[in-house]
C-alpha positions in Angstrom: 0.0 0.0 0.0 2.8 2.3 0.9 4.4 1.7 -2.6 1.2 2.5 -4.3 0.8 5.8 -2.4 4.4 6.8 -3.2 3.8 6.0 -6.9 0.7 8.2 -6.9 2.7 11.1 -5.3 5.3 10.7 -8.1 2.6 10.9 -10.8 1.1 14.0 -9.2 4.5 15.6 -9.0 5.2 14.8 -12.7 1.8 16.1 -13.7 1.9 19.4 -11.7 3.9 21.4 -14.2 1.4 20.6 -16.9 -1.7 21.8 -15.0 -2.2 24.9 -17.2 -5.2 26.2 -18.9 -5.5 25.3 -22.6 -5.2 28.9 -23.6 -1.8 29.2 -22.1 -0.5 26.7 -24.6 -1.5 29.1 -27.4 1.0 31.8 -26.5 4.6 31.6 -27.8 6.7 32.6 -24.8 9.4 33.8 -27.2 7.2 36.3 -29.0 5.7 39.6 -27.7 1.9 39.6 -27.2 1.6 43.4 -27.5 2.5 45.7 -30.4 5.7 47.6 -29.6 6.2 51.2 -30.9 9.0 50.1 -33.3 6.7 47.6 -35.0 3.8 50.1 -35.2 6.1 52.8 -36.6 7.2 50.5 -39.4 3.6 49.8 -40.3 2.6 53.5 -40.1 5.6 54.6 -42.3 4.8 52.0 -45.0 1.2 53.2 -45.2 2.0 57.0 -45.1 4.9 57.1 -47.5 3.6 54.8 -50.3 2.6 57.7 -52.5 2.6 56.0 -55.9 -0.8 55.7 -57.4 -2.2 55.1 -60.9 -5.5 56.6 -59.8 -3.8 59.9 -59.1 -1.9 59.7 -62.4 -5.3 59.4 -64.1 -6.9 62.3 -62.2 -4.0 64.7 -62.9 -3.7 63.9 -66.6 -0.4 62.1 -66.6 -1.8 58.7 -67.5 -4.9 57.4 -69.2 -6.5 53.9 -69.2 -8.2 52.2 -72.2 -9.8 49.1 -70.7 -12.7 50.8 -68.9 -14.2 54.2 -68.0 -12.4 55.2 -64.8 -14.2 57.7 -62.6 -10.8 59.1 -61.6 -10.0 59.8 -65.2 -13.4 61.1 -66.3 -14.1 63.1 -63.1 -17.2 61.1 -62.1 -16.1 61.2 -58.5 -18.3 59.8 -55.8 -17.9 59.0 -52.2 -14.4 58.9 -50.6 -13.5 56.9 -47.6 -12.2 57.5 -44.1 -9.7 54.7 -44.2 -7.0 57.1 -42.9 -8.7 57.0 -39.5 -7.5 53.4 -39.3 -4.0 54.6 -40.0 -4.4 57.2 -37.3 -5.5 54.5 -34.8 -2.1 52.9 -35.4 -0.4 56.2 -34.7 -2.3 56.5 -31.4 -1.4 52.9 -30.5 2.3 53.7 -31.2 2.1 56.7 -28.9 0.4 54.7 -26.2 2.9 51.8 -26.5 5.8 54.2 -26.3 4.4 55.9 -23.2 4.0 52.5 -21.6 7.7 51.6 -22.0 8.9 55.2 -21.4 10.1 56.0 -24.9 9.2 59.7 -25.4 11.3 59.9 -28.5 8.3 58.5 -30.4 6.1 61.4 -29.5 7.3 63.9 -32.2 6.8 61.2 -34.8 3.3 60.6 -33.5 2.6 64.3 -33.9 4.1 64.3 -37.4 1.9 61.4 -38.6 -1.2 62.8 -36.9 -0.6 65.9 -38.9 0.1 63.9 -42.0 -3.1 61.9 -42.0 -5.5 64.6 -40.8 -4.1 66.8 -43.5 -5.0 64.3 -46.2 -8.4 63.8 -44.7 -9.3 67.5 -44.6 -7.8 68.1 -48.0 -10.1 65.4 -49.5 -13.3 66.4 -47.8 -13.2 69.8 -45.9 -14.5 69.7 -42.4 -13.9 66.3 -40.7 -13.9 64.8 -37.2 -10.8 65.9 -35.4 -11.1 66.9 -31.7 -13.5 64.0 -30.9 -12.0 61.5 -33.5 -10.3 58.3 -32.4 -12.2 58.2 -29.1 -14.0 54.9 -29.7 -12.6 53.5 -26.5 -14.3 56.4 -24.6 -17.6 55.4 -26.3 -17.4 58.4 -28.6 -18.6 56.8 -31.8 -20.3 59.8 -33.3 -17.7 62.5 -33.3 -18.5 66.1 -34.2 -17.0 67.6 -37.4 -14.4 70.3 -36.7 -14.1 73.3 -39.1 -11.3 73.0 -41.7 -9.9 76.3 -40.5 -9.3 75.0 -36.9 -7.9 71.7 -38.2 -5.2 73.5 -40.2 -4.2 75.6 -37.3 -4.1 72.6 -35.0 -1.9 70.7 -37.6 0.5 73.6 -37.7 0.7 73.8 -33.9 1.3 70.0 -33.7 4.2 70.3 -36.2 5.7 73.2 -34.3 5.5 71.2 -31.1 7.0 68.1 -32.7 10.0 70.2 -33.9 10.5 71.5 -30.3 10.4 67.9 -28.9 13.5 66.9 -30.9 16.8 68.1 -29.5 20.4 67.2 -30.1 20.1 64.7 -27.2 16.9 62.9 -28.5 17.8 59.2 -28.8 17.2 57.3 -32.1 14.0 55.4 -32.5 13.8 51.8 -33.5 11.7 50.4 -36.4 12.3 53.5 -38.6 12.6 52.4 -42.3 12.7 55.9 -43.6 15.6 57.6 -41.7 17.1 54.7 -39.8 16.0 56.3 -36.5 17.9 59.6 -37.1 15.8 62.1 -35.3 17.6 65.1 -36.8 16.4 63.9 -40.2 12.9 63.7 -38.8 13.2 67.3 -37.6 13.9 68.3 -41.2 10.8 66.4 -42.4 8.6 68.0 -39.7 9.6 71.5 -40.8 9.4 70.7 -44.5 5.8 69.5 -44.0 5.1 72.7 -42.1 6.2 74.7 -45.2 4.0 72.5 -47.4 1.0 73.2 -45.2 1.7 76.9 -45.0 2.0 77.2 -48.8 -1.2 75.3 -49.3 -2.8 78.2 -47.4 -1.5 80.8 -49.9 -5.1 82.0 -50.7 -5.3 83.1 -47.0 -1.9 84.7 -47.0 -3.2 88.3 -46.6 -5.4 87.5 -43.6 -3.5 89.0 -40.7 -5.5 86.8 -38.3 -3.5 83.8 -39.4 -0.2 85.4 -40.3 0.8 82.4 -42.4 3.4 84.4 -44.3 5.2 85.3 -41.1 5.1 81.7 -39.8 6.6 80.5 -43.1 9.4 83.1 -42.9 10.1 82.2 -39.3 10.9 78.7 -40.3 13.0 79.6 -43.4 15.0 82.3 -41.6 15.9 80.2 -38.6 17.6 77.0 -39.9 19.2 76.3 -36.5 15.8 76.0 -34.8 13.9 74.8 -37.9 16.1 72.8 -40.2 14.6 71.7 -43.5 15.6 69.3 -46.3 19.0 70.1 -47.9 19.3 67.5 -50.7 17.6 64.5 -52.2 19.3 62.5 -49.4 16.7 64.0 -47.0 13.7 62.9 -49.1 10.8 61.4 -47.1 10.5 58.3 -49.4 9.7 54.7 -49.2 12.3 52.4 -50.7 11.5 49.0 -52.2 13.2 45.7 -52.0 13.0 42.5 -54.0 11.2 40.7 -51.2 7.6 39.6 -50.7 5.4 42.5 -49.8 8.3 45.0 -50.2 8.4 45.3 -54.0 7.4 48.2 -56.2 3.6 48.4 -56.1 3.1 47.9 -59.8 5.8 45.2 -60.3 4.4 42.5 -62.5 1.0 44.3 -62.7 -0.7 43.2 -65.9 -3.0 46.2 -66.2 -0.2 48.8 -66.2 1.5 46.8 -69.0 -1.6 46.5 -71.2 -4.2 49.1 -70.5 -2.4 52.2 -69.1 -0.9 54.8 -71.5 0.7 58.1 -71.3 -1.7 61.1 -71.4 -1.4 63.3 -74.4 -1.3 66.7 -72.8 1.4 65.6 -70.4 3.5 64.1 -73.2 3.0 67.2 -75.3 4.1 69.4 -72.3 7.3 67.4 -72.0 8.0 67.5 -75.7 7.5 71.2 -76.0 9.9 71.8 -73.2 12.3 69.2 -74.6 12.3 67.5 -71.2 14.5 64.4 -71.1 12.5 63.1 -68.2 10.0 61.9 -70.8 12.5 59.1 -71.7 12.5 58.0 -68.1 8.7 58.1 -67.8 7.6 56.4 -71.1 8.6 54.0 -73.8 8.5 54.8 -77.5 5.2 54.3 -79.4 5.1 51.0 -81.3 5.1 52.8 -84.6 8.4 54.4 -83.7 10.2 51.5 -82.1 13.2 51.8 -84.4 13.7 55.5 -83.5 16.4 56.6 -81.0 15.3 56.5 -77.4 15.9 60.3 -77.1 13.8 61.2 -80.2 10.9 63.2 -78.9 8.9 62.5 -82.0 8.8 58.8 -81.1 6.5 59.4 -78.1 2.8 60.1 -78.0 -0.2 59.9 -75.7 -4.0 59.7 -75.6 -6.3 62.3 -74.2 -7.6 61.4 -70.8 -10.8 63.3 -71.6 -11.6 61.3 -74.8 -14.0 58.4 -74.6 -12.8 54.9 -74.1 -13.6 53.8 -77.6 -11.7 56.7 -79.2 -8.6 55.9 -77.1 -8.9 52.2 -77.7 -8.7 52.9 -81.5 -5.6 55.1 -81.0 -4.1 52.3 -78.9 -4.5 49.8 -81.8 -3.0 52.3 -84.2 0.4 52.1 -82.5 0.8 55.8 -82.1 0.8 56.1 -78.3 3.3 55.3 -75.6 3.1 53.0 -72.6 4.8 53.8 -69.3 8.5 52.9 -69.2 8.8 49.1 -68.6 10.9 49.7 -65.4 7.6 50.6 -63.6 6.4 47.0 -64.0 9.5 44.9 -64.7 11.9 46.2 -61.9 10.9 45.0 -58.4 12.7 47.9 -56.8 12.4 50.5 -59.5 12.6 53.8 -57.7 11.6 55.0 -54.2 8.1 56.4 -53.7 8.6 60.1 -52.7 6.0 61.2 -50.3 7.7 64.6 -49.7 11.0 65.5 -51.2 13.8 68.1 -51.5 12.7 69.0 -55.0 9.2 69.9 -53.9 10.6 71.9 -51.0 12.7 74.0 -53.4 9.6 74.7 -55.6 7.8 75.7 -52.4 10.6 78.1 -51.5 10.6 79.4 -55.1 6.9 80.2 -54.9 7.4 81.9 -51.6 10.2 84.1 -52.9 8.1 84.9 -56.0 5.2 85.9 -53.8 7.4 88.0 -51.5 7.0 85.9 -48.4 10.8 85.4 -48.1 14.0 87.0 -49.5 16.2 85.1 -51.8 16.2 84.2 -55.5 13.0 82.5 -56.7 15.1 81.4 -59.8 17.7 79.7 -57.7 15.2 77.8 -55.7 13.3 76.9 -58.9 16.5 75.6 -60.6 17.4 73.6 -57.5 14.0 72.0 -57.7 14.5 71.0 -61.4 18.0 69.8 -60.7 16.7 67.6 -57.8 13.9 66.1 -59.9 16.1 65.4 -62.9 18.8 63.8 -60.8 16.2 61.6 -59.1 15.1 60.4 -62.6 18.7 59.7 -63.7 19.3 62.7 -66.0 23.0 63.5 -66.4 24.3 67.0 -65.5 24.9 67.9 -69.1 21.3 67.2 -69.9 20.1 69.2 -66.9 22.2 72.2 -67.8 20.9 72.1 -71.4 17.3 72.0 -70.1 17.8 74.9 -67.7 19.3 77.0 -70.4 16.1 77.1 -72.5 14.1 80.3 -72.5 10.9 78.3 -72.2 12.1 76.9 -68.9 13.6 80.0 -67.3 11.6 82.2 -65.0 10.7 85.5 -66.8 8.5 87.4 -64.4 4.8 87.4 -65.1 4.3 83.7 -65.4 6.7 82.6 -62.6 4.1 80.9 -60.4 2.8 79.0 -63.4 6.2 77.8 -64.3 7.1 76.8 -60.7 3.9 74.8 -60.3 4.3 73.2 -63.7 7.7 72.0 -62.8 6.5 70.7 -59.5 3.8 68.8 -61.4 6.3 67.2 -63.8 8.4 66.1 -60.8 5.4 64.4 -59.3 5.2 61.6 -61.9 4.3 58.3 -60.1 5.0 59.9 -56.6 3.8 62.5 -54.2 0.3 61.1 -53.9 -2.6 63.6 -54.3 -0.3 66.6 -53.8 -0.2 67.7 -57.5 -4.0 67.6 -57.6 -4.2 69.9 -54.5 -1.6 72.2 -56.1 -3.8 72.5 -59.2 -6.9 73.1 -57.1 -5.0 75.9 -55.3 -3.3 77.6 -58.3 -5.2 76.3 -61.4 -1.8 75.2 -62.9 -1.3 73.2 -65.0 -4.7 73.0 -66.9 -6.3 69.6 -66.7 -7.9 68.9 -70.1 -11.6 68.4 -70.1 -12.2 69.0 -73.8 -13.1 65.4 -74.8 -16.5 63.8 -74.9 -15.6 61.3 -72.2 -15.6 63.8 -69.3 -18.4 63.6 -66.7 -19.3 66.2 -64.1 -20.3 68.7 -66.8 -16.7 68.8 -68.0 -15.5 70.2 -64.6 -12.5 69.1 -62.5 -13.9 68.2 -59.1 -12.7 70.0 -55.9 -13.3 67.3 -53.3 -14.8 63.9 -52.6 -18.2 63.3 -51.1 -18.4 62.2 -47.4 -18.4 58.4 -47.0 -21.7 56.5 -47.0 -20.8 55.0 -43.6 -20.9 58.5 -42.1 -24.4 59.1 -43.5 -25.5 55.9 -41.8 -23.6 55.9 -38.5 -22.9 59.6 -37.8 -25.8 61.2 -39.7 -26.5 64.2 -37.5 -22.9 65.4 -37.4 -22.1 64.9 -41.0 -25.3 66.7 -42.1 -24.4 69.6 -39.8 -21.0 69.8 -41.4 -22.5 69.7 -44.9 -25.0 72.5 -44.1 -22.3 74.6 -42.5 -20.0 74.4 -45.5 -22.0 73.8 -48.6 -25.4 75.5 -49.2 -25.9 73.4 -52.3 -25.3 70.1 -50.4 -22.6 67.5 -50.4 -21.1 68.2 -53.9 -17.8 67.2 -55.5 -17.6 70.7 -57.0 -18.2 72.5 -53.6 -15.5 74.9 -52.4 -13.9 74.2 -49.1 -12.5 76.8 -46.7 -8.9 76.3 -47.8 -9.6 77.5 -51.4 -12.1 80.3 -50.5 -10.6 83.8 -51.0 
């Protein structure tokens, strides 16, 4: 009996370590069960800085599609979406996670990305949920809509605060795929974004209540406190790698190879300016396949405003150019620039031309062209030859038009919706609506309609916002505060 009792004790002893709940076996002890700020930062950056979009290329008349009638191309815009609020939730989680483990160095990045995503949202729609947004955990599921004016001011304040949070002693962050954790680089990006935001408010420049011109000059005139991009090496851009989920977004994409073509007005612009970037953007038309690669006459396009059947016939004729094969055959191709040194130089050129800052508008302008052409692989001799042309040089009366046109050319397959916002603000360049395919009474829209989900789940607040802004209702042609004189 004693032997049996001892044997039972031994079995109990052996079994004791295994007396766990079943759920405990589902957790890998070697892996974190909570999202750390470095992992969240990586995710946020990939989403924010992937700024390459064929839909944008259609909307801004750089590309055209022949297989179907795209609403982006023909301006039959409908309801947008609030998906960027999901990205903002990731930013909030990153901030909370960093606070939990006492990593305050992530806070300025949180402010940057809050500004980044809220800016995109308000640019697309007008008034949006801001002060009560992202409070679902506090049972705030029907947030009020803040005025676009107050959102812009809050964005600028957030960016100024983010700049102040980064000092020479701020430690590097982990998980940073853009700048490798270098916080001084992020300081430049923060202030460069501030200048982009301030220039987007140029229509409000003479309103002394806001004093946007002075805020712009304060940044430019104090580089020690407000450093900004100094070369292409500072670009806020997403690089691609020949790895699963890290390749160029249109690598091996069948549609871009077979149905997307260069847009005629864009190609003609480049041909008239003898712009060698055309050879980096496009391939020769089939009818001119034996011509030299640098023969401008070998390239053509279709009008984005023409109906699908008209463009399809021109496609069959062999007279139009597809995009350069590198955009679908090279898994790494080129980085996706979300905000770059070239754009900054054009912003400074416009500011100088408008009298916001001192300095030579022409020097900034040429720096911007140089940066863009270098990015697209144009050699220095070609750049010098291009800049020497009278049609390219600033001449006075049309300086703003030329600056914005060059910024537009430099945005090919990068910069997200920024070139559309620039056109909405300045009317440059002209987006062709002459063809019979254009919807919306042959007008270029100004905004997207509010999402259907808001009309269903937050009806009172979205309707209040619509009535406050748009007497004619929720309309893609309605004018938001930012572009009202």
